[in-house]
C-alpha positions as CSV (number, residue, x, y, z in Angstrom):
1,M,14.2,-2.6,-8.8
2,H,17.9,-2.9,-9.4
3,E,18.5,-0.8,-6.2
4,A,16.2,-3.1,-4.2
5,L,18.1,-6.1,-5.5
6,D,21.4,-4.6,-4.6
7,R,20.3,-3.6,-1.1
8,G,18.6,-6.9,-0.5
9,A,21.6,-8.9,-1.7
10,E,23.8,-6.9,0.8
11,M,21.4,-7.4,3.7
12,F,20.9,-11.1,2.9
13,N,24.7,-11.6,2.4
14,W,24.0,-13.2,-1.0
15,A,27.6,-14.1,-1.8
16,E,28.0,-16.2,1.4
17,R,24.5,-17.7,1.5
18,S,24.4,-18.6,-2.2
19,A,27.6,-20.6,-1.7
20,R,25.6,-22.9,0.5
21,S,23.2,-23.8,-2.3
22,G,22.9,-27.6,-2.5
23,Q,24.9,-28.3,0.7
24,R,23.6,-31.5,2.4
25,N,23.3,-32.5,6.0
26,G,21.9,-36.0,5.9
27,S,18.6,-35.8,4.2
28,K,18.4,-32.0,4.4
29,V,19.5,-29.8,1.5
30,R,20.0,-26.0,1.4
31,G,18.3,-23.9,-1.2
32,V,18.9,-20.2,-1.9
33,A,17.0,-18.0,-4.3
34,V,15.6,-14.5,-5.0
35,G,12.1,-13.7,-6.1
36,Q,10.6,-10.5,-7.6
37,G,7.1,-9.1,-7.3
38,F,5.3,-6.5,-9.4
39,H,1.8,-4.9,-9.3
40,P,0.4,-1.6,-10.5
41,A,0.3,0.7,-7.5
42,S,-1.9,3.8,-8.1
43,F,-5.1,5.0,-9.8
44,A,-6.1,8.5,-10.9
45,G,-9.3,10.4,-11.2
46,F,-10.8,10.1,-7.8
47,D,-11.8,13.0,-5.5
48,G,-10.4,14.6,-2.4
49,L,-12.3,16.5,0.3
50,V,-11.2,18.5,3.3
51,R,-12.9,21.0,5.6
52,L,-11.5,23.7,7.8
53,S,-13.9,24.5,10.6
54,P,-14.4,27.8,12.4
55,E,-12.8,26.1,15.4
56,G,-9.6,25.8,13.4
57,K,-9.8,22.0,13.0
58,L,-8.8,20.3,9.7
59,H,-11.3,17.6,8.8
60,I,-9.9,15.2,6.2
61,H,-12.7,13.2,4.6
62,T,-11.7,9.8,3.0
63,G,-13.9,7.2,1.4
64,V,-11.3,4.5,1.3
65,G,-12.0,1.3,3.3
66,N,-9.8,-0.4,5.9
67,L,-8.5,-3.9,5.4
68,G,-6.5,-3.6,8.6
69,T,-3.6,-1.4,7.4
70,Y,-5.1,1.9,8.6
71,S,-3.7,3.5,5.4
72,H,-6.8,5.7,5.4
73,T,-5.0,7.7,8.1
74,D,-1.5,7.4,6.7
75,T,-2.6,8.9,3.4
76,S,-4.7,11.6,5.1
77,R,-1.6,13.0,6.7
78,V,-0.6,14.3,3.3
79,A,-3.4,16.9,3.4
80,A,-2.3,18.0,6.9
81,E,1.3,18.4,5.7
82,I,0.4,20.3,2.5
83,L,-1.8,22.6,4.6
84,K,1.0,22.8,7.3
85,C,-1.4,21.8,10.0
86,N,-0.5,20.3,13.4
87,W,-1.5,16.6,13.2
88,E,-3.0,16.9,16.7
89,N,-5.4,19.5,15.2
90,C,-6.7,17.2,12.5
91,L,-9.6,14.7,12.3
92,V,-9.9,11.9,9.8
93,V,-13.5,11.4,8.8
94,R,-14.2,7.9,7.4
95,G,-16.2,4.7,7.6
96,D,-19.7,5.7,6.6
97,S,-21.2,7.6,3.7
98,D,-23.5,9.4,6.2
99,R,-20.3,11.3,7.3
100,H,-20.1,13.0,3.9
101,L,-17.2,11.1,2.3
102,P,-15.8,11.6,-1.2
103,W,-15.7,9.2,-4.2
104,N,-12.6,7.2,-3.6
105,S,-11.1,3.9,-4.8
106,G,-11.6,0.7,-2.9
107,Q,-8.7,-0.7,-0.8
108,F,-7.3,-3.3,-3.2
109,G,-4.6,-4.0,-5.7
110,S,-1.8,-2.1,-4.0
111,N,-3.4,1.2,-4.9
112,T,-4.4,2.9,-1.7
113,S,-1.3,4.8,-0.8
114,G,-0.6,6.0,-4.3
115,T,-4.3,6.9,-5.1
116,Q,-5.3,8.4,-1.8
117,T,-2.2,10.6,-1.4
118,R,-3.1,12.1,-4.8
119,T,-6.6,12.9,-3.8
120,A,-5.5,14.3,-0.4
121,Y,-3.0,16.6,-2.2
122,A,-5.6,17.8,-4.7
123,A,-8.1,18.7,-1.9
124,A,-5.4,20.4,0.2
125,M,-4.2,22.5,-2.8
126,N,-7.8,23.5,-3.5
127,A,-8.2,24.6,0.1
128,I,-4.9,26.6,0.0
129,G,-6.2,28.4,-3.1
130,K,-9.4,29.4,-1.3
131,L,-7.4,30.5,1.8
132,K,-5.3,32.9,-0.3
133,E,-8.4,34.2,-2.1
134,I,-10.1,35.0,1.2
135,A,-7.0,36.7,2.6
136,A,-6.6,38.8,-0.5
137,M,-10.2,39.9,-0.2
138,D,-9.9,41.0,3.4
139,L,-6.3,42.1,3.7
140,G,-5.6,43.4,0.2
141,G,-3.4,42.4,-2.7
142,S,-3.8,39.3,-4.9
143,P,-3.9,35.6,-3.9
144,D,-0.3,35.3,-5.2
145,D,0.9,37.7,-2.5
146,Y,0.1,35.1,0.2
147,D,1.5,32.0,1.7
148,I,0.6,29.6,4.5
149,G,2.2,28.4,7.7
150,D,1.4,27.7,11.4
151,E,-2.2,27.4,10.5
152,R,-2.4,30.9,9.1
153,V,-2.5,32.6,5.7
154,F,-0.2,35.6,5.5
155,R,1.3,38.1,3.2
156,K,4.7,37.1,1.9
157,D,6.1,40.7,2.3
158,N,4.5,41.4,5.7
159,S,3.7,38.3,7.8
160,S,1.9,40.5,10.4
161,A,-0.9,40.8,7.8
162,N,-2.4,37.4,8.4
163,M,-5.6,35.4,9.1
164,T,-5.9,32.2,11.1
165,Y,-7.4,29.2,9.5
166,A,-10.3,29.4,12.0
167,A,-11.0,33.0,10.9
168,A,-10.7,32.1,7.2
169,A,-13.2,29.2,7.8
170,Q,-15.7,31.6,9.4
171,R,-15.2,34.0,6.6
172,A,-15.8,31.2,4.0
173,I,-19.2,30.6,5.7
174,E,-20.0,34.3,5.4
175,L,-19.0,34.4,1.7
176,G,-20.7,31.2,0.8
177,G,-20.5,29.9,-2.8
178,K,-17.5,27.8,-3.6
179,F,-15.8,28.8,-0.4
180,S,-18.3,27.0,1.9
181,G,-19.5,24.3,-0.4
182,E,-22.7,25.9,-1.7
183,E,-21.1,25.6,-5.1
184,V,-19.6,22.3,-6.1
185,P,-17.1,21.6,-9.0
186,E,-18.9,20.0,-11.9
187,D,-16.1,17.5,-12.6
188,V,-16.3,15.7,-9.2
189,H,-18.3,12.5,-8.8
190,P,-22.0,12.7,-7.8
191,I,-21.1,11.0,-4.5
192,T,-18.6,13.7,-3.8
193,Q,-21.1,16.4,-4.8
194,A,-23.6,15.0,-2.3
195,A,-20.9,14.9,0.4
196,V,-20.0,18.6,-0.2
197,R,-23.7,19.6,-0.1
198,G,-24.0,17.8,3.2
199,L,-21.1,19.9,4.6
200,A,-22.1,23.2,2.9
201,G,-22.0,26.2,5.3
202,S,-19.9,24.5,7.9
203,G,-16.5,25.8,7.1
204,L,-14.0,26.3,4.3
205,I,-14.3,23.4,1.8
206,G,-11.4,22.1,-0.2
207,V,-12.7,19.7,-2.8
208,A,-11.1,18.6,-6.1
209,K,-10.9,15.8,-8.6
210,D,-7.5,14.3,-9.0
211,N,-6.7,15.6,-12.4
212,L,-2.9,15.4,-11.8
213,A,-0.7,13.8,-14.4
214,A,-1.0,10.0,-14.3
215,G,2.0,8.9,-16.4
216,G,0.8,5.4,-17.3
217,I,1.2,2.3,-15.0
218,T,2.8,3.1,-11.6
219,P,4.9,0.0,-10.7
220,A,5.3,-1.2,-7.1
221,L,8.3,-3.7,-7.0
222,V,9.7,-6.0,-4.3
223,A,12.8,-8.2,-4.2
224,G,12.7,-11.1,-1.8
225,F,15.7,-13.2,-0.8
226,M,15.3,-16.6,0.9
227,E,17.3,-19.5,2.2
228,I,15.7,-22.8,3.2
229,E,16.6,-26.2,4.4
230,L,14.6,-28.9,2.6
231,D,14.3,-32.5,3.9
232,V,14.1,-34.6,0.8
233,E,12.8,-37.6,2.7
234,T,9.7,-35.9,4.1
235,G,9.3,-33.0,1.6
236,K,9.1,-30.5,4.5
237,F,11.3,-27.4,4.8
238,E,12.4,-24.8,7.2
239,I,12.9,-21.1,6.1
240,I,16.3,-20.1,7.5
241,E,16.3,-16.4,6.4
242,Y,14.1,-14.0,4.5
243,V,14.8,-10.4,3.4
244,G,12.3,-8.2,1.6
245,V,13.2,-4.9,0.0
246,A,10.4,-2.7,-1.5
247,D,10.5,-0.1,-4.2
248,C,7.3,1.7,-3.2
249,G,8.2,5.4,-3.5
250,T,8.5,7.7,-0.6
251,V,7.8,5.8,2.7
252,I,5.1,7.6,4.6
253,H,4.8,5.2,7.5
254,P,7.8,2.9,8.2
255,Q,6.1,0.8,10.8
256,S,3.2,0.1,8.6
257,L,5.4,-0.7,5.7
258,A,7.4,-3.2,7.8
259,T,4.2,-4.9,8.7
260,Q,3.1,-5.0,5.1
261,I,6.4,-6.5,3.9
262,K,6.5,-9.1,6.6
263,G,2.8,-9.9,6.6
264,G,2.7,-10.1,2.8
265,A,5.7,-12.5,2.9
266,V,3.7,-14.8,5.2
267,M,0.9,-14.8,2.8
268,G,3.3,-15.5,-0.1
269,I,4.7,-18.5,1.8
270,G,1.2,-19.9,2.2
271,L,0.6,-19.4,-1.5
272,A,3.8,-21.1,-2.5
273,A,3.8,-24.2,-0.3
274,L,0.9,-24.7,2.1
275,E,-2.6,-23.7,1.0
276,R,-3.6,-26.5,-1.3
277,I,-7.2,-27.4,-2.0
278,I,-8.1,-30.8,-3.5
279,Y,-11.1,-31.0,-5.8
280,D,-13.2,-34.1,-6.4
281,P,-12.8,-34.9,-10.1
282,Q,-16.3,-36.2,-10.4
283,T,-18.2,-33.3,-8.8
284,G,-15.7,-30.4,-8.9
285,L,-16.4,-29.8,-5.2
286,P,-13.5,-29.2,-2.7
287,G,-12.4,-32.4,-1.2
288,N,-10.6,-30.9,1.8
289,I,-12.0,-31.7,5.3
290,G,-11.3,-28.8,7.5
291,L,-8.9,-25.8,7.2
292,H,-5.9,-27.8,8.4
293,Q,-5.4,-29.4,5.0
294,A,-5.0,-26.0,3.4
295,K,-3.9,-24.0,6.4
296,P,-2.4,-20.6,6.2
297,P,1.1,-20.2,7.6
298,S,1.6,-19.8,11.4
299,Y,4.4,-18.5,13.5
300,L,5.9,-22.0,13.3
301,D,6.2,-21.8,9.5
302,V,8.1,-18.6,9.1
303,P,11.3,-17.2,10.5
304,A,11.1,-15.6,13.9
305,E,12.8,-12.5,12.5
306,M,12.4,-11.2,8.9
307,Q,14.5,-8.3,7.6
308,W,13.0,-5.6,5.5
309,D,14.0,-2.3,3.9
310,A,12.8,0.2,1.2
311,V,14.5,2.0,-1.5
312,D,12.6,5.2,-0.5
313,E,13.0,6.8,-3.9
314,P,10.1,9.2,-4.7
315,D,7.8,8.2,-7.6
316,F,8.1,10.8,-10.3
317,V,4.4,11.1,-11.0
318,N,2.8,11.2,-7.5
319,P,2.9,14.7,-6.1
320,V,4.4,13.5,-2.8
321,G,6.4,10.6,-4.3
322,V,4.2,7.8,-2.9
323,K,3.4,4.4,-4.5
324,G,1.2,1.6,-3.1
325,I,2.5,-1.7,-1.9
326,G,0.7,-5.0,-1.1
327,E,0.5,-7.7,-3.7
328,P,4.2,-7.4,-4.7
329,V,5.4,-8.4,-1.3
330,M,3.4,-11.6,-1.6
331,G,4.6,-12.3,-5.1
332,A,8.3,-11.8,-4.1
333,A,8.2,-14.1,-1.1
334,S,6.2,-16.7,-3.0
335,A,8.6,-16.7,-5.9
336,A,11.6,-16.8,-3.6
337,L,10.3,-19.9,-1.8
338,V,9.3,-21.7,-5.0
339,C,12.8,-21.0,-6.5
340,S,14.5,-22.0,-3.2
341,I,12.8,-25.4,-3.3
342,S,13.8,-25.7,-6.9
343,D,17.4,-24.8,-6.1
344,A,17.5,-27.3,-3.2
345,L,16.4,-30.0,-5.7
346,G,19.1,-29.2,-8.2
347,G,16.9,-27.1,-10.5
348,H,13.8,-29.3,-10.6
349,Y,10.9,-27.2,-12.0
350,F,7.4,-27.5,-10.6
351,N,4.8,-26.1,-13.0
352,R,2.3,-25.2,-10.3
353,S,1.9,-24.2,-6.7
354,P,1.5,-24.7,-3.8
355,I,4.5,-27.1,-3.8
356,V,3.5,-29.5,-0.9
357,P,5.5,-32.4,0.6
358,D,4.1,-35.2,-1.6
359,M,5.0,-33.3,-4.7
360,I,8.6,-32.9,-3.5
361,V,8.9,-36.6,-2.4
362,N,7.5,-37.8,-5.7
363,A,10.0,-35.5,-7.6
364,V,12.9,-36.8,-5.6
365,S,12.0,-40.4,-6.1
366,G,11.1,-40.0,-9.8
367,Q,7.4,-40.8,-9.3
368,E,4.5,-39.2,-11.0
369,P,2.6,-36.4,-9.1
370,S,-0.1,-37.6,-6.8
371,H,-2.6,-35.2,-8.3
372,K,-3.1,-33.9,-11.8
373,P,-3.1,-30.1,-12.2
374,L,-6.9,-29.6,-12.4
375,Q,-7.4,-31.7,-9.3
376,I,-5.8,-29.1,-7.0
377,S,-5.7,-25.4,-6.6
378,T,-3.2,-24.0,-9.0
379,A,-1.4,-20.6,-9.4
């Protein structure tokens, strides 16, 4: 996190911007702050499943869902890279248990990237072990004498002694047993066992439970920097600048990470200052009439451009250095906005969010809040 803070401060130009804290222009006051977000970012113990077909295609089976991030495909690339397969020669199999998918985690809690890269790695390593065993049977020597590359398994001391993945997949079908999925590891989940049985005899099956070292809680961290201009007469504000820097391990898809950091910031802004729901104190029912009274942020509520970056330092537990990211970007932006409002008001502390205009106007004028804590949505 300290590297994220240092990098964010440099990108944000903290020294110059923080000097503007409290500056007034009529009824408008500048507020500058930094927020931090944390969330556990990986699970262990789920299953990975890949299949090499006699056509030489790598089928990467993933049971994770899709909340719009398409991280099911990002994380599947790990299997392709470990097996040294051309991505154009790979197929991601997902979306329906009828397609023989393994037991995987749900897509929630910032865990997908960290969890699914582990399972993809485990399955790919299992497939590599079987490739080497088959090559040793047919070409001589021991499995340790072999390596992989260019979608072939070959002898380390004589690369001309080799076998294509397609040929190895066909040989796996002929050998049967663990090689083609007729035998299933006992430690994988029953759902994964059923998936393997459904694929049995169709190629070389790589299947394994993620028994890799877990190392306790894997932290995903984000630092968010924000400058706002707050109108103390109306309670409304404009976000002048936002910078988000993530500590999420090795970055596997920069474009997707950029979208996650910016999109999560938008959600955090909504949590901090816009999405209030009023409750009827007599019935406990929501008193809002329509979405507009608790509307999520729009393009008009956030900066046209938001800067982002990542520390890109590998996680020491994940086999490819990856951690998840999701909730921390919301938390960092939300905290940065809440603290920016507090900074603009000279340090006034609101004990709940969202901080909406009437709360700000009441605080400036010394009035009691319009609503008691249990009458509104609180965070």
